[in-house]
N, C-alpha and C positions, 0 to 999 in steps of 0.2 A: 463024196468028200465030207468029213465030219465037221462039227462046229469049230473045233480048234483050228483046223486047216482053213476054214472059211475066214475066221477072224485073222489068222496070220496073213492070208491073202489080202484082206482089206487093209491091214496095217501096212503091208509092203506097198500096196498101191497108193495109200495116203502119203507115205514117204516119198514115193516117186513124184507124185503130183506137187507136193510142197517143195521139193527140190527143183522142180521146173519153174517155180515162182520166184521172182526177184523180191525177196521179203524186205530188203532194205529200202527199195524204191516204194513198195506198197505201203510200208509203215513209216514213210516220211510224214504221213498225217497222223498225229498223235491222238486224234479223236475217233479212231477206229477201234473196235473191240478186238479181242483175241479171236482165234479161228475156232469155230464150232465143228467138231468131228463126231458124226453120228456113230453109235456103237450098238450092236445087237446084244441083248441079254441071252442067257442060256435058255430062258423060256421062249424066246423067238424061235429057236431051232426045234423046240419040243412041240410047237404048234402045228396042227394039221394044215392050217392056212396061215401063211406068212403075211403080215400087214405092216405097211409104212403109214405113219401119220406125219404130214409135212406142213410145217408152219412157214412163216415169212422169214424172219431172222430173230436171233435171240438178243435181247436188249443188253448192251454193254457187257457182253459175255467175257468174263475172265480177263478184263483189261490189265490188271496188275499181276496176274498169276500165269498167264499163257507164255510158255517159253518160245513158242513159235513166233509170237509177236515181239516179245521183249529181248530175246536173245538170237532171233533169226535162226532158230534151231529147226532142223528137219530130221533129226536122228530118231531112232525107233523109240527111245525113252520119252521124248517130247510128244510123239504121236500117241503112245500108250497112255501117258498121263492125261492128255486131252480127251481121249476116248473114255477113260475111267471117270473123268469129271462129268461127262455127259451122263453116264450110267448112275453116278451118285446123285446128281441133281434130279434125275428122273424119278428117283425113289422118294423125293421129298413131297410133302403134301402140296396140292395145287394152290391152296389159300384162295386169293381172289382172281387168279389168272383164269380167264375164260378159255384160253387155248389149252392150258394144262388140264382143266376140268373136262374139256371135250376129249383130250387125248385118253384119259383114264376111261371115260365112258366108251369110246370107240374101241380101245384095246380090249376091254372086258367083254364087249359084245361080239367082236369079230375074231378074237384070238384065244378062244377057250381051249380046254384040253391041254393044259400045261401047268407048271408049278406056280406061275405068277401072272394070271391073265390080265390084271390091271396095268401091268408094266411090260407086257411081252411084245407089243408092237414096237418097231423101231421108230424112235422120234428123230426126225431130221428136219432140216430147214432148206428153203429155196436158196437163200443167201447165207453164206457161212460167216459173214462179218457184218456187223452193224456200224452205223455212223452216227455219232452223237446219241447213241442209245436208240436209234430208229433205223428206218430204211437207208441202205447205202446208195440209193439211186442218185442222190444229189451230191455225193462225194466226188472229188476230182479223181479218186482212185476207183470209181465204179467200173470202168472197163476191165480192170485187173480183177476186181472182186467178182464180177459176173463170170469171167473166164474160169477163175479158181473154183467158184461155186458149181459151175457147170461140170467141170471135171470130177469133182467130189460126188455130186449127185449121180452122174452116170456110173461111176465106179460102184456106188452103193446098189444101184439097180442091177448092174451086171453081175456082181459077186453074190449079193444076198437074195436075188431072184424073188421079190415079193409077189404074192398072188393078188393082193389088193393094195392100192395106194390112195390115200385121201389127201388132197392138197387143200388145206383150209387157209387160203391165201387171198381170195377175192379176184374179181375179173380183171383188174388192172395188171395182174401178174401173168395173164395168159400168154402174152407175147414172150415172156422169159421162159415159161414152160416149153413153148414151141422151139425156142432157140436152143434150149439145153438138151432136149430129148427128142427121139424119133417118135412122133405122135400120130396116131390114127384115130380120128373122131368116130365114135360110135353113135352118139346122140347128144345134141344140145337140148337138154331136158327143159330147162328154164333159161332163156337168154340172160347172160351176165350173172346168173345165180347158180346154176347147176349144169355141169358139163361132164359127160361120160366119154372117156377116150381110153385107148390102150397104148402102152409102151411095151413092145414085144408081146409077151404073154400076160403082162400085168394089166388087170382092169383098174383104171384110175378114175377118180371123181374129183373134180375141182368145184369147191363150194366157197361160200363167203367165210371170212375170218370170224370166229366165234365172238370177237369183240363187237362186231357190228350188231346194232339193236334188232335188225330184222333177220338175223342169220339162222335162228333156231329151226325154223320150218325147213329150210334147205339142208341144214346139217342132218336133221332127223331123216329126211328123205334119202340123202346120200347113204346114211348108215343102213337103212332098210334095203336099198338097192344092193349095197355091198354085201349085206347079210344073205340076201337071196342067192348070191354067187358063191357063198362059202359052204 
């Protein structure tokens, strides 16, 4: 299956998942962000090894511009617009964002042999909606957000079949990884700091979020371990 077919398959699955969601009920809370939809670039499909870099949630993502949020739309145009917004944002300079800086470093190290190694990894998030610009865990809508996020993340893994996935989310998020995906532990390398597991054939590493002051050591080790597998 070529890249166009894969993207079309992902778009169709996103539509199906969004249509299964009661958007009016979900967005009864106006302090929720728009829906973040990960999208692969052409460089992802060119890479000899496919990589996901997974963050926590995107702060205040497209609150005013997301048609899924503001118009309760699940049609293909709304899906494509959201996916394109992700690609466009991912091309911007990271500025002071520690996560975005880590994304570029990891993508460049692990996803070479393509036209754009710094942006070839798929950027996605554990949760697809933020609350008050932060984690949705304390939102009344969290059960619905967690379920929607789970479905989207599973679809991304199933359709895009990454070789490597790095969850830069911190140990407090481990339970949500285990709820969302079929996980097989390979090694708890550093308790609470670095965990190697597999989801199907994908080698995954969960490390601390780059924003944490002590994260660099574990992020660097995760990259070296992942590089050794590529």
